[in-house]
All heavy atoms as an XYZ file, in Angstrom:
1012
protein
N     111.430    106.620     94.671
C     110.803    105.671     95.581
C     109.423    106.158     95.990
O     109.170    107.351     96.038
C     111.745    105.622     96.771
C     112.556    106.883     96.704
C     112.577    107.281     95.265
N     108.561    105.216     96.327
C     107.205    105.538     96.777
C     107.272    105.957     98.241
O     107.468    105.146     99.123
C     106.323    104.310     96.600
C     104.884    104.581     97.022
O     104.558    105.720     97.374
O     104.106    103.625     96.985
N     107.094    107.257     98.506
C     107.198    107.749     99.876
C     106.062    107.284    100.750
O     106.139    107.352    101.963
C     107.303    109.296     99.931
C     108.593    109.766     99.313
C     106.112    109.950     99.299
N     104.961    106.782    100.156
C     103.857    106.296    100.968
C     104.244    105.031    101.736
O     103.560    104.647    102.665
C     102.628    106.036    100.117
O     102.850    104.943     99.265
N     105.320    104.398    101.351
C     105.729    103.171    102.019
C     106.840    103.408    103.050
O     107.331    102.477    103.640
C     106.206    102.149    100.982
C     105.112    101.732     99.998
S     103.591    101.174    100.782
C     104.145     99.664    101.505
N     107.229    104.658    103.274
C     108.260    104.959    104.253
C     107.609    105.032    105.625
O     106.737    105.862    105.857
C     108.978    106.285    103.921
C     109.665    106.174    102.554
C     109.982    106.628    105.018
C     110.243    107.459    102.052
N     107.997    104.161    106.559
C     107.358    104.163    107.877
C     107.787    105.357    108.714
O     108.888    105.872    108.579
C     107.842    102.856    108.499
C     109.097    102.519    107.788
C     108.985    103.100    106.407
N     106.895    105.795    109.572
C     107.189    106.823    110.554
C     107.360    106.142    111.897
O     106.898    105.024    112.093
C     106.034    107.833    110.653
C     105.846    108.763    109.460
C     104.634    109.646    109.697
C     107.062    109.628    109.247
N     107.992    106.810    112.864
C     108.070    106.218    114.199
C     106.667    105.906    114.720
O     105.718    106.652    114.461
C     108.733    107.327    115.027
C     109.460    108.179    114.038
C     108.656    108.083    112.767
N     106.526    104.834    115.457
C     105.219    104.354    115.897
C     104.441    105.381    116.709
O     103.242    105.454    116.633
C     105.393    103.073    116.706
N     105.093    106.194    117.498
C     104.403    107.143    118.369
C     104.521    108.571    117.849
O     104.614    109.511    118.613
C     104.981    107.052    119.785
C     104.802    105.713    120.439
C     103.357    105.405    120.777
O     102.586    106.332    121.067
O     103.002    104.231    120.732
N     104.490    108.780    116.539
C     104.782    110.100    115.982
C     103.755    111.163    116.317
O     104.111    112.253    116.708
C     104.957    110.012    114.463
O     103.724    109.759    113.856
N     102.434    110.883    116.144
C     101.386    111.882    116.334
C     101.721    113.193    115.654
O     101.386    114.265    116.135
C     101.109    112.124    117.817
C     100.256    111.026    118.395
O      99.367    110.522    117.718
N     100.520    110.649    119.620
N     102.416    113.138    114.540
C     102.816    114.340    113.817
C     101.777    114.672    112.765
O     101.549    113.892    111.854
C     104.194    114.143    113.126
C     104.576    115.359    112.314
C     105.254    113.833    114.163
N     101.095    115.817    112.922
C     100.128    116.189    111.893
C     100.837    116.571    110.608
O     101.886    117.202    110.634
C      99.395    117.386    112.488
C     100.343    117.951    113.488
C     101.186    116.799    113.988
N     100.289    116.167    109.497
C     100.848    116.523    108.209
C     100.284    117.867    107.768
O     101.001    118.724    107.293
C     100.551    115.426    107.162
C     101.069    115.823    105.802
C     101.157    114.112    107.599
N      98.975    118.061    107.957
C      98.341    119.321    107.587
C      96.992    119.412    108.276
O      96.467    118.426    108.758
C      98.161    119.440    106.080
C      97.216    118.409    105.522
C      97.074    118.447    104.018
O      98.106    118.440    103.335
O      95.935    118.497    103.553
N      96.442    120.594    108.340
C      95.116    120.809    108.890
C      94.325    121.605    107.883
O      94.860    122.506    107.242
C      95.184    121.588    110.220
O      95.993    120.838    111.132
C      93.814    121.778    110.831
N      93.033    121.281    107.718
C      92.203    122.030    106.789
C      90.821    122.207    107.379
O      90.402    121.452    108.244
C      92.115    121.344    105.430
C      91.440    119.994    105.460
C      91.404    119.338    104.100
O      92.425    118.747    103.718
O      90.362    119.420    103.442
N      90.124    123.231    106.945
C      88.749    123.475    107.367
C      87.844    123.311    106.167
O      88.184    123.718    105.065
C      88.596    124.899    107.914
O      89.338    125.034    109.093
N      86.679    122.713    106.408
C      85.731    122.483    105.329
C      84.361    122.959    105.804
O      83.945    122.671    106.910
C      85.650    120.979    104.978
C      84.617    120.729    103.913
C      87.009    120.463    104.563
N      83.649    123.690    104.960
C      82.285    124.105    105.265
C      81.444    123.874    104.028
O      81.819    124.261    102.928
C      82.242    125.580    105.654
O      80.910    125.974    105.889
N      80.292    123.227    104.224
C      79.440    122.946    103.070
C      78.424    124.059    102.847
O      78.009    124.296    101.740
C      78.711    121.606    103.250
O      78.001    121.619    104.485
C      79.708    120.458    103.241
N      78.011    124.732    103.886
C      77.067    125.838    103.778
C      77.594    127.019    104.581
O      78.275    126.841    105.580
C      75.682    125.442    104.318
C      74.954    124.309    103.599
C      73.683    123.946    104.358
C      74.601    124.722    102.173
N      77.222    128.217    104.167
C      77.678    129.416    104.865
C      77.292    129.421    106.338
O      78.028    129.879    107.182
C      77.123    130.671    104.176
C      77.691    130.910    102.792
C      79.177    131.246    102.800
O      79.628    131.939    103.728
O      79.884    130.812    101.877
N      76.092    128.886    106.661
C      75.596    128.950    108.028
C      76.144    127.835    108.927
O      76.002    127.902    110.140
C      74.071    128.891    108.028
O      73.642    127.679    107.457
N      76.754    126.800    108.341
C      77.272    125.687    109.131
C      78.643    126.014    109.693
O      79.427    126.717    109.065
C      77.396    124.426    108.261
C      76.076    123.819    107.890
C      76.244    122.511    107.142
O      77.367    121.970    107.113
O      75.252    122.038    106.587
N      78.938    125.480    110.885
C      80.290    125.664    111.408
C      81.296    124.930    110.523
O      80.962    123.927    109.899
C      80.229    125.040    112.805
C      79.021    124.180    112.807
C      78.087    124.698    111.760
N      82.495    125.436    110.490
C      83.532    124.814    109.667
C      84.051    123.562    110.363
O      84.347    123.586    111.539
C      84.668    125.797    109.418
C      84.214    126.984    108.586
C      85.336    127.980    108.368
N      86.300    127.512    107.388
C      86.127    127.524    106.075
N      85.001    127.956    105.571
N      87.068    127.118    105.264
N      84.117    122.475    109.599
C      84.707    121.250    110.122
C      86.214    121.351    109.976
O      86.705    121.818    108.952
C      84.204    120.033    109.348
C      82.751    119.735    109.558
C      82.313    118.493    108.795
O      83.064    118.006    107.930
O      81.202    118.028    109.073
N      86.944    120.888    110.975
C      88.399    120.899    110.915
C      88.900    119.460    110.863
O      88.473    118.614    111.641
C      88.983    121.628    112.121
C      88.663    123.101    112.125
C      89.336    123.795    113.266
C      88.988    125.273    113.245
N      89.568    125.985    114.366
N      89.775    119.220    109.914
C      90.379    117.905    109.733
C      91.885    118.051    109.788
O      92.445    118.972    109.204
C      89.973    117.313    108.383
C      88.513    117.002    108.282
C      87.507    117.874    107.990
C      87.888    115.737    108.487
N      86.301    117.221    107.993
C      86.499    115.920    108.282
C      88.371    114.469    108.802
C      85.596    114.873    108.406
C      87.467    113.431    108.905
C      86.098    113.627    108.710
N      92.519    117.135    110.488
C      93.976    117.097    110.567
C      94.436    115.850    109.828
O      93.846    114.774    109.989
C      94.391    117.040    112.037
C      95.871    117.075    112.269
C      96.167    117.078    113.749
O      95.639    116.260    114.491
N      96.988    117.992    114.188
N      95.463    115.978    109.014
C      95.990    114.827    108.288
C      97.179    114.269    109.056
O      98.104    115.005    109.401
C      96.407    115.225    106.859
O      95.268    115.772    106.197
C      96.911    114.019    106.083
N      97.109    112.969    109.347
C      98.146    112.295    110.118
C      98.620    111.076    109.334
O      97.815    110.285    108.843
C      97.607    111.849    111.504
C      98.688    111.155    112.307
C      97.036    113.032    112.264
N      99.931    110.939    109.206
C     100.504    109.764    108.538
C     100.345    108.567    109.466
O     100.795    108.602    110.614
C     101.976    110.029    108.239
C     102.624    108.972    107.398
C     102.129    109.092    106.004
N     103.005    108.403    105.090
C     102.743    108.279    103.831
N     101.683    108.853    103.314
N     103.534    107.620    103.046
N      99.687    107.500    108.990
C      99.416    106.335    109.830
C      99.776    105.028    109.133
O      99.702    104.927    107.914
C      97.929    106.285    110.204
C      97.469    107.395    111.096
S      95.784    107.047    111.640
C      95.569    108.334    112.837
N     100.107    104.060    109.951
C     100.287    102.689    109.481
C      98.901    102.054    109.539
O      98.302    101.955    110.617
C     101.259    101.946    110.394
C     101.507    100.506    109.993
C     102.494     99.862    110.951
C     102.781     98.432    110.556
N     103.736     97.811    111.506
N      98.374    101.651    108.384
C      97.007    101.129    108.314
C      97.039     99.663    107.886
O      97.528     99.329    106.810
C      96.143    101.958    107.331
C      94.715    101.448    107.325
C      96.191    103.451    107.676
N      96.514     98.821    108.762
C      96.373     97.400    108.474
C      94.870     97.089    108.472
O      94.055     97.990    108.642
C      97.113     96.547    109.525
O      96.649     96.914    110.829
C      98.623     96.771    109.444
N      94.518     95.830    108.287
C      93.103     95.458    108.231
C      92.874     94.177    109.013
O      93.797     93.383    109.221
C      92.662     95.279    106.784
N      91.627     94.015    109.445
C      91.236     92.790    110.141
C      89.790     92.458    109.804
O      89.056     93.282    109.273
C      91.425     92.940    111.656
C      90.406     93.823    112.361
C      89.453     93.271    113.199
C      90.405     95.207    112.184
C      88.523     94.065    113.865
C      89.487     96.010    112.846
C      88.552     95.437    113.679
O      87.631     96.223    114.323
N      89.411     91.231    110.116
C      88.031     90.772    109.914
C      87.547     90.191    111.244
O      88.324     90.078    112.187
C      87.971     89.748    108.781
S      88.567     88.109    109.234
N      86.285     89.781    111.332
C      85.777     89.290    112.612
C      86.100     87.821    112.931
O      85.511     87.250    113.840
C      84.263     89.492    112.481
C      84.001     89.366    111.028
C      85.211     89.962    110.349
N      87.053     87.229    112.233
C      87.353     85.809    112.432
C      88.253     85.577    113.656
O      88.902     86.495    114.145
C      88.003     85.237    111.179
S      89.768     85.577    111.011
N      88.326     84.335    114.129
C      89.185     84.012    115.274
C      90.676     84.230    115.002
O      91.431     84.486    115.925
C      88.902     82.527    115.539
C      87.553     82.283    114.951
C      87.472     83.202    113.760
N      91.103     84.153    113.742
C      92.510     84.407    113.421
C      92.846     85.867    113.725
O      93.872     86.169    114.318
C      92.823     84.062    111.952
C      92.634     82.574    111.702
C      94.244     84.493    111.586
C      92.676     82.182    110.236
N      91.972     86.768    113.324
C      92.199     88.205    113.542
C      91.862     88.654    114.966
O      92.548     89.488    115.526
C      91.367     89.024    112.561
S      91.906     88.922    110.841
N      90.778     88.119    115.524
C      90.243     88.639    116.793
C      90.441     87.716    117.988
O      90.118     88.109    119.114
C      88.759     88.944    116.627
S      88.431     90.223    115.411
N      90.945     86.506    117.761
C      91.158     85.585    118.874
C      89.884     85.334    119.655
O      88.810     85.147    119.077
N      89.988     85.387    120.972
C      88.822     85.116    121.829
C      87.757     86.201    121.740
O      86.645     86.032    122.227
C      89.260     84.939    123.288
C      89.831     86.189    123.922
C      90.237     85.929    125.354
C      90.787     87.206    125.990
N      91.138     87.005    127.385
N      88.084     87.327    121.092
C      87.125     88.422    120.951
C      86.353     88.353    119.631
O      85.720     89.315    119.230
C      87.827     89.779    121.071
C      88.506     89.962    122.403
C      89.879     89.886    122.499
C      87.760     90.190    123.553
C      90.507     90.043    123.725
C      88.374     90.353    124.779
C      89.753     90.269    124.867
N      86.379     87.214    118.958
C      85.700     87.039    117.669
C      84.219     86.743    117.883
O      83.702     85.711    117.480
C      86.366     85.927    116.871
N      83.531     87.694    118.516
C      82.115     87.493    118.830
C      81.194     88.433    118.057
O      79.986     88.452    118.279
C      81.876     87.660    120.330
C      82.290     89.026    120.844
O      82.714     89.881    120.034
O      82.193     89.247    122.068
N      81.762     89.238    117.148
C      80.936     90.148    116.359
C      80.546     91.425    117.080
O      79.668     92.150    116.615
N      81.189     91.701    118.204
C      80.914     92.916    118.965
C      82.233     93.656    119.155
O      83.230     93.074    119.593
C      80.287     92.598    120.328
C      78.988     91.798    120.141
C      80.020     93.878    121.120
C      78.405     91.260    121.429
N      82.256     94.967    118.811
C      83.484     95.752    118.945
C      83.695     96.169    120.404
O      82.816     96.017    121.251
C      83.432     97.023    118.063
O      82.426     97.907    118.577
C      83.160     96.677    116.611
N      84.849     96.747    120.673
C      85.213     97.159    122.031
C      84.255     98.198    122.621
O      84.125     98.296    123.829
C      86.635     97.700    122.043
N      83.582     98.976    121.774
C      82.632     99.956    122.316
C      81.198     99.423    122.331
O      80.262    100.159    122.594
C      82.708    101.290    121.575
C      81.960    101.309    120.268
O      81.775    100.260    119.633
N      81.530    102.469    119.846
N      81.020     98.123    122.022
C      79.704     97.502    122.099
C      78.908     97.491    120.800
O      77.757     97.075    120.782
N      79.517     97.911    119.699
C      78.836     97.906    118.401
C      78.704     96.476    117.891
O      79.678     95.725    117.840
C      79.633     98.758    117.399
C      79.114     98.685    116.001
N      77.983     99.341    115.591
C      79.580     98.012    114.913
C      77.770     99.097    114.310
N      78.725     98.288    113.875
N      77.484     96.072    117.518
C      77.241     94.769    116.888
C      77.550     94.890    115.397
O      76.889     95.649    114.694
C      75.787     94.330    117.083
C      75.508     93.894    118.496
O      76.190     93.029    119.029
N      74.516     94.504    119.113
N      78.531     94.150    114.938
C      78.955     94.224    113.543
C      77.854     93.689    112.633
O      77.271     92.635    112.889
C      80.259     93.433    113.328
C      81.373     94.051    114.174
C      80.645     93.417    111.850
C      82.651     93.235    114.213
N      77.569     94.458    111.572
C      76.549     94.083    110.592
C      77.153     94.096    109.194
O      78.157     94.771    108.956
C      75.385     95.069    110.664
C      74.672     95.043    112.003
C      73.459     95.949    112.041
O      73.004     96.404    110.974
O      72.976     96.192    113.148
N      76.536     93.377    108.237
C      77.044     93.402    106.862
C      77.129     94.834    106.337
O      76.238     95.649    106.578
C      75.989     92.593    106.087
C      75.377     91.700    107.115
C      75.371     92.499    108.396
N      78.236     95.126    105.679
C      78.431     96.454    105.103
C      79.081     97.455    106.037
O      79.363     98.587    105.637
N      79.344     97.086    107.285
C      79.975     98.008    108.235
C      81.377     98.410    107.783
O      82.134     97.587    107.252
C      80.091     97.365    109.620
C      78.876     97.578    110.483
O      77.965     98.330    110.076
O      78.823     96.993    111.583
N      81.689     99.665    108.007
C      83.030    100.197    107.762
C      83.413    101.033    108.974
O      82.730    102.009    109.308
C      83.055    101.075    106.505
S      82.760    100.172    104.987
N      84.487    100.627    109.656
C      84.950    101.340    110.841
C      86.409    100.985    111.080
O      86.998    100.202    110.336
C      84.074    101.003    112.065
C      84.030     99.539    112.405
C      84.978     98.958    113.231
C      83.021     98.731    111.898
C      84.937     97.611    113.537
C      82.959     97.378    112.204
C      83.923     96.820    113.038
N      86.983    101.568    112.127
C      88.391    101.311    112.420
C      88.591    101.010    113.895
O      87.809    101.424    114.750
C      89.240    102.518    112.029
N      89.662    100.300    114.160
C      90.170    100.117    115.511
C      91.382    101.032    115.623
O      92.219    101.073    114.718
C      90.567     98.661    115.740
N      91.451    101.790    116.717
C      92.533    102.755    116.885
C      92.994    102.784    118.331
O      92.339    102.276    119.239
C      92.062    104.147    116.451
N      94.119    103.434    118.543
C      94.696    103.662    119.860
C      93.735    104.499    120.722
O      92.915    105.256    120.203
C      96.023    104.423    119.656
C      96.763    104.664    120.946
O      97.478    103.752    121.391
O      96.628    105.768    121.509
N      93.859    104.396    122.026
C      93.004    105.150    122.948
C      93.137    106.666    122.791
O      92.274    107.412    123.254
C      93.292    104.759    124.392
C      92.887    103.333    124.691
C      93.058    102.989    126.169
N      92.867    101.578    126.407
C      91.691    100.975    126.445
N      90.610    101.652    126.222
N      91.606     99.685    126.680
N      94.190    107.123    122.139
C      94.331    108.567    121.906
C      93.297    109.074    120.902
O      93.089    110.275    120.767
C      95.746    108.920    121.432
O      96.032    108.293    120.201
N      92.633    108.148    120.208
C      91.523    108.461    119.306
C      90.252    107.900    119.948
O      89.992    106.698    119.864
C      91.753    107.850    117.918
C      92.983    108.405    117.245
C      94.200    107.733    117.299
C      92.939    109.627    116.583
C      95.332    108.256    116.704
C      94.072    110.159    115.979
C      95.265    109.471    116.055
O      96.384    109.990    115.468
N      89.455    108.735    120.607
C      88.266    108.247    121.310
C      87.277    107.562    120.370
O      87.242    107.836    119.174
C      87.636    109.522    121.882
C      88.717    110.556    121.868
C      89.630    110.190    120.742
N      86.451    106.676    120.950
C      85.385    106.057    120.174
C      84.547    107.163    119.540
O      84.255    108.176    120.167
C      84.484    105.180    121.048
C      85.128    103.904    121.508
C      85.043    103.511    122.833
C      85.808    103.082    120.629
C      85.618    102.325    123.269
C      86.391    101.895    121.044
C      86.296    101.521    122.371
N      84.168    106.955    118.288
C      83.372    107.943    117.574
C      84.186    108.938    116.776
O      83.633    109.675    115.962
N      85.503    108.979    116.975
C      86.349    109.875    116.190
C      86.153    109.547    114.715
O      86.185    108.388    114.319
C      87.837    109.710    116.562
O      88.005    110.040    117.944
C      88.733    110.593    115.702
N      85.934    110.582    113.903
C      85.741    110.369    112.465
C      87.076    110.428    111.736
O      87.917    111.277    112.021
C      84.782    111.416    111.906
C      83.358    111.206    112.380
C      82.373    112.138    111.703
O      82.273    112.071    110.457
O      81.738    112.925    112.424
N      87.224    109.515    110.782
C      88.455    109.386    109.992
C      88.101    109.218    108.527
O      87.053    108.664    108.202
C      89.233    108.133    110.416
C      89.487    107.885    111.889
C      89.972    106.457    112.095
C      90.515    108.872    112.400
N      88.999    109.657    107.660
C      88.900    109.335    106.235
C      90.189    108.615    105.878
O      91.277    109.192    105.956
C      88.707    110.594    105.360
C      88.708    110.204    103.881
C      87.419    111.318    105.726
N      90.047    107.340    105.532
C      91.187    106.497    105.180
C      91.196    106.343    103.661
O      90.268    105.754    103.092
C      91.083    105.110    105.855
C      92.274    104.236    105.470
C      90.979    105.258    107.370
N      92.228    106.866    102.982
C      92.274    106.749    101.516
C      92.161    105.293    101.060
O      92.815    104.406    101.606
C      93.649    107.325    101.156
C      93.998    108.227    102.294
C      93.388    107.577    103.520
N      91.266    105.061    100.096
C      91.098    103.723     99.546
C      90.160    102.827    100.327
O      90.002    101.655     99.999
N      89.514    103.356    101.367
C      88.601    102.563    102.188
C      87.263    103.288    102.287
O      87.217    104.500    102.476
C      89.203    102.367    103.581
C      88.353    101.550    104.529
C      88.096    100.209    104.293
C      87.825    102.125    105.671
C      87.326     99.449    105.166
C      87.056    101.380    106.561
C      86.811    100.042    106.308
O      86.046     99.304    107.168
N      86.175    102.572    102.150
C      84.822    103.122    102.252
C      84.593    104.268    101.277
O      83.947    105.258    101.620
C      84.519    103.556    103.695
C      83.054    103.850    103.921
O      82.185    103.168    103.387
N      82.772    104.869    104.710
N      85.136    104.151    100.083
C      84.940    105.185     99.070
C      85.462    106.548     99.498
O      84.952    107.576     99.071
N      86.470    106.550    100.371
C      87.062    107.781    100.915
C      86.040    108.626    101.683
O      86.198    109.837    101.822
C      87.742    108.611     99.827
C      88.952    107.899     99.222
O      89.461    106.943     99.849
O      89.376    108.291     98.131
N      84.981    107.979    102.200
C      83.983    108.645    103.041
C      84.353    108.430    104.507
O      85.008    107.442    104.844
C      82.595    108.081    102.768
S      81.986    108.484    101.117
N      83.913    109.328    105.384
C      84.275    109.196    106.806
C      83.767    107.898    107.433
O      82.688    107.405    107.107
C      83.592    110.402    107.464
C      83.426    111.393    106.357
C      83.188    110.573    105.120
N      84.584    107.381    108.328
C      84.241    106.230    109.162
C      84.485    106.642    110.610
O      85.036    107.707    110.869
C      85.098    104.984    108.810
C      86.585    105.288    109.026
C      84.821    104.509    107.402
C      87.477    104.065    109.031
N      84.096    105.789    111.536
C      84.312    106.093    112.948
C      85.201    105.046    113.607
O      85.253    103.896    113.178
C      82.976    106.159    113.692
C      82.144    107.347    113.284
C      80.896    107.456    114.107
C      80.115    108.703    113.674
N      78.915    108.888    114.489
N      85.875    105.460    114.672
C      86.622    104.541    115.516
C      85.601    103.852    116.415
O      84.918    104.509    117.201
C      87.673    105.284    116.370
C      88.310    104.332    117.376
C      88.727    105.940    115.490
N      85.466    102.530    116.260
C      84.511    101.755    117.053
C      85.162    100.590    117.790
O      84.484     99.826    118.464
C      83.397    101.199    116.153
C      82.534    102.196    115.397
C      81.496    101.464    114.554
C      81.853    103.171    116.356
N      86.486    100.446    117.638
C      87.136     99.263    118.193
C      88.541     99.601    118.677
O      89.087    100.668    118.367
C      87.180     98.162    117.129
C      87.163     96.751    117.702
O      87.142     96.593    118.944
O      87.151     95.794    116.900
N      89.113     98.701    119.441
C      90.488     98.788    119.943
C      91.179     97.477    119.595
O      90.552     96.526    119.151
C      90.517     98.969    121.463
C      89.829    100.222    121.962
C      90.746    101.420    121.821
N      90.099    102.594    122.409
C      89.779    103.676    121.721
N      90.045    103.753    120.433
N      89.207    104.695    122.301
N      92.483     97.423    119.855
C      93.228     96.189    119.650
C      94.532     96.250    120.401
O      95.131     97.324    120.520
N      94.976     95.125    120.898
C      96.186     95.081    121.707
C      97.437     95.571    121.002
O      98.324     96.143    121.623
N      97.518     95.375    119.691
C      98.719     95.763    118.938
C      98.590     97.157    118.313
O      99.484     97.593    117.611
C      98.997     94.735    117.847
N      97.478     97.837    118.597
C      97.246     99.139    117.965
C      97.700    100.233    118.919
O      97.007    100.581    119.876
C      95.758     99.305    117.585
C      95.343     98.162    116.673
C      95.517    100.651    116.920
C      93.859     98.052    116.485
N      98.870    100.774    118.644
C      99.476    101.803    119.493
C      99.881    102.992    118.635
O     100.372    102.817    117.520
C     100.711    101.264    120.220
C     100.461    100.011    121.040
C      99.610    100.292    122.248
C      99.444     99.037    123.071
N      98.168     98.936    123.716
N      99.684    104.191    119.164
C     100.102    105.394    118.449
C      99.321    105.595    117.169
O      98.126    105.347    117.107
N     100.000    106.030    116.138
C      99.367    106.336    114.857
C      99.275    105.097    113.985
O      99.867    105.006    112.911
C     100.124    107.465    114.151
C      99.958    108.777    114.876
O      98.931    108.971    115.544
O     100.868    109.614    114.788
N      98.516    104.129    114.469
C      98.262    102.891    113.738
C      96.758    102.665    113.739
O      96.100    102.884    114.753
C      98.962    101.714    114.407
C      98.752    100.406    113.664
C      99.440     99.247    114.355
C      99.307     97.960    113.581
N      97.956     97.554    113.256
N      96.220    102.269    112.609
C      94.806    101.937    112.488
C      94.680    100.522    111.970
O      95.520    100.046    111.210
C      94.114    102.837    111.454
C      93.824    104.265    111.785
C      93.121    104.923    110.598
C      92.974    104.386    113.022
N      93.588     99.890    112.355
C      93.215     98.589    111.811
C      91.802     98.787    111.267
O      90.877     99.041    112.034
C      93.225     97.545    112.928
C      93.730     96.184    112.492
O      94.038     96.015    111.299
O      93.818     95.296    113.356
N      91.656     98.740    109.956
C      90.328     98.927    109.363
C      89.609     97.591    109.305
O      90.233     96.541    109.158
C      90.398     99.573    107.960
C      91.233     98.733    107.002
C      90.889    101.013    108.059
C      91.054     99.097    105.553
N      88.288     97.633    109.421
C      87.477     96.429    109.402
C      87.114     96.052    107.971
O      86.645     96.883    107.197
C      86.193     96.647    110.208
C      85.268     95.474    110.142
C      85.469     94.379    110.964
C      84.202     95.459    109.255
C      84.624     93.275    110.894
C      83.352     94.367    109.184
C      83.561     93.276    110.005
N      87.317     94.788    107.633
C      86.878     94.222    106.356
C      86.096     92.951    106.660
O      86.352     92.290    107.668
C      88.070     93.930    105.448
C      88.780     95.182    104.906
C      90.082     94.808    104.212
C      87.882     95.942    103.951
N      85.124     92.581    105.827
C      84.243     91.465    106.159
C      84.868     90.075    106.054
O      84.360     89.129    106.644
C      83.092     91.607    105.154
C      83.661     92.377    104.024
C      84.703     93.280    104.614
N      85.972     89.918    105.322
C      86.538     88.582    105.101
C      88.050     88.592    105.328
O      88.736     89.572    105.033
C      86.225     88.095    103.691
N      88.545     87.477    105.825
C      89.971     87.357    106.142
C      90.860     87.586    104.914
O      91.873     88.275    105.002
C      90.249     85.987    106.770
C      91.599     85.893    107.384
N      91.932     86.532    108.559
C      92.712     85.250    106.966
C      93.197     86.279    108.846
N      93.689     85.508    107.899
N      90.468     87.025    103.781
C      91.274     87.191    102.565
C      91.371     88.665    102.166
O      92.413     89.125    101.739
C      90.707     86.361    101.407
C      91.611     86.324    100.192
C      93.007     85.759    100.482
O      93.174     84.823    101.249
N      94.014     86.358     99.889
N      90.280     89.427    102.337
C      90.311     90.866    102.036
C      91.272     91.600    102.971
O      92.000     92.493    102.544
C      88.913     91.477    102.173
C      87.968     91.060    101.077
C      86.579     91.612    101.330
O      85.974     91.323    102.365
N      86.079     92.393    100.394
N      91.272     91.212    104.241
C      92.181     91.833    105.207
C      93.635     91.551    104.830
O      94.484     92.449    104.870
C      91.879     91.343    106.620
N      93.914     90.312    104.422
C      95.275     89.972    103.992
C      95.671     90.750    102.740
O      96.808     91.220    102.625
C      95.390     88.473    103.722
C      95.288     87.543    104.933
C      95.291     86.091    104.482
C      96.400     87.826    105.924
N      94.738     90.909    101.812
C      95.032     91.638    100.575
C      95.319     93.118    100.837
O      96.092     93.727    100.128
C      93.893     91.492     99.574
C      93.842     90.124     98.945
C      92.621     89.915     98.053
O      91.653     90.661     98.096
N      92.671     88.868     97.249
N      94.675     93.704    101.850
C      94.946     95.105    102.188
C      96.413     95.262    102.573
O      97.069     96.218    102.200
C      94.025     95.565    103.326
C      94.314     96.969    103.763
C      95.239     97.364    104.706
C      93.728     98.176    103.266
N      95.231     98.733    104.832
C      94.315     99.249    103.958
C      92.750     98.434    102.310
C      93.949    100.581    103.721
C      92.396     99.755    102.076
C      92.999    100.807    102.768
N      96.923     94.301    103.363
C      98.322     94.334    103.782
C      98.612     95.451    104.761
O      97.787     95.809    105.592
N      99.808     96.029    104.632
C     100.245     97.151    105.461
C     100.435     98.342    104.542
O     101.164     98.249    103.549
C     101.574     96.822    106.180
C     102.063     98.024    106.975
C     101.412     95.615    107.083
N      99.776     99.426    104.851
C      99.897    100.640    104.047
C     100.180    101.828    104.958
O      99.646    101.911    106.062
C      98.609    100.899    103.259
C      98.252     99.777    102.296
C      97.028    100.099    101.471
O      96.820    101.223    101.040
N      96.196     99.088    101.235
N     101.022    102.735    104.485
C     101.300    103.981    105.209
C     100.556    105.078    104.460
O     100.879    105.376    103.314
C     102.804    104.236    105.281
C     103.489    103.206    106.149
C     103.913    101.994    105.622
C     103.649    103.428    107.515
C     104.508    101.033    106.431
C     104.246    102.469    108.330
C     104.669    101.271    107.774
O     105.251    100.325    108.581
N      99.534    105.637    105.110
C      98.623    106.554    104.442
C      98.451    107.853    105.222
O      98.592    107.877    106.444
C      97.251    105.888    104.281
C      97.211    104.577    103.503
C      95.844    103.925    103.645
C      97.538    104.824    102.037
N      98.089    108.909    104.501
C      97.729    110.180    105.116
C      96.244    110.130    105.441
O      95.401    110.293    104.560
C      98.040    111.350    104.176
C      99.538    111.557    103.991
O     100.308    111.161    104.888
O      99.934    112.114    102.956
N      95.932    109.877    106.699
C      94.557    109.720    107.167
C      94.061    111.061    107.691
O      94.760    111.738    108.454
C      94.483    108.649    108.272
C      93.086    108.548    108.864
C      94.946    107.296    107.727
N      92.859    111.438    107.299
C      92.250    112.671    107.817
C      91.493    112.335    109.083
O      90.711    111.387    109.129
C      91.313    113.299    106.790
C      92.071    113.881    105.616
C      91.143    114.626    104.680
C      91.958    115.181    103.512
N      91.130    115.988    102.618
N      91.741    113.112    110.135
C      91.115    112.923    111.435
C      90.299    114.171    111.743
O      90.840    115.294    111.737
C      92.175    112.707    112.537
C      91.517    112.506    113.900
C      93.092    111.542    112.196
N      89.018    113.986    112.014
C      88.165    115.132    112.315
C      88.483    115.646    113.721
O      88.533    114.873    114.677
C      86.684    114.761    112.218
C      85.762    115.957    112.348
C      84.329    115.548    112.078
C      83.411    116.731    112.120
N      82.017    116.328    111.854
N      88.718    116.936    113.807
C      89.042    117.564    115.081
C      87.745    118.083    115.694
O      87.006    118.832    115.065
C      90.030    118.735    114.874
C      91.322    118.207    114.238
C      90.309    119.421    116.193
C      92.241    119.298    113.755
N      87.484    117.670    116.929
C      86.300    118.154    117.633
C      86.728    119.134    118.702
O      87.752    118.935    119.364
C      85.518    116.988    118.257
O      86.385    116.258    119.125
C      84.963    116.069    117.195
N      85.945    120.186    118.851
C      86.270    121.205    119.867
C      85.538    120.945    121.144
O      84.514    120.404    121.218
C      85.908    122.595    119.348
C      86.792    122.969    118.151
O      87.936    122.506    118.100
O      86.311    123.711    117.295
């Protein structure tokens, strides 16, 4: 069976692994924690955002073409960097939004069109979360 589709309890906050990355000898080492998350998607339409479909995220970011970011639980502060497998070329994105149904280890990634959000579906992924000291 595909273990990536096995759900974890909604409030798990269980780290899968932690790693340090340094690109240059003189730079501080970045620390990333891998957390298993339920990842869904949304777009800026009224179906996804209801009365909040105004093109502005919860932290005041004006959505622009090409934006890649996530909505996450308050336990992940705005600006937290994440790497979501299969999204944004596996490059880091930031938490810029919130959502009423986003609790615990659940993310909602932003996509520009409703059909793309539906195609993403529900995925259980090992998301890398940048740890800040």
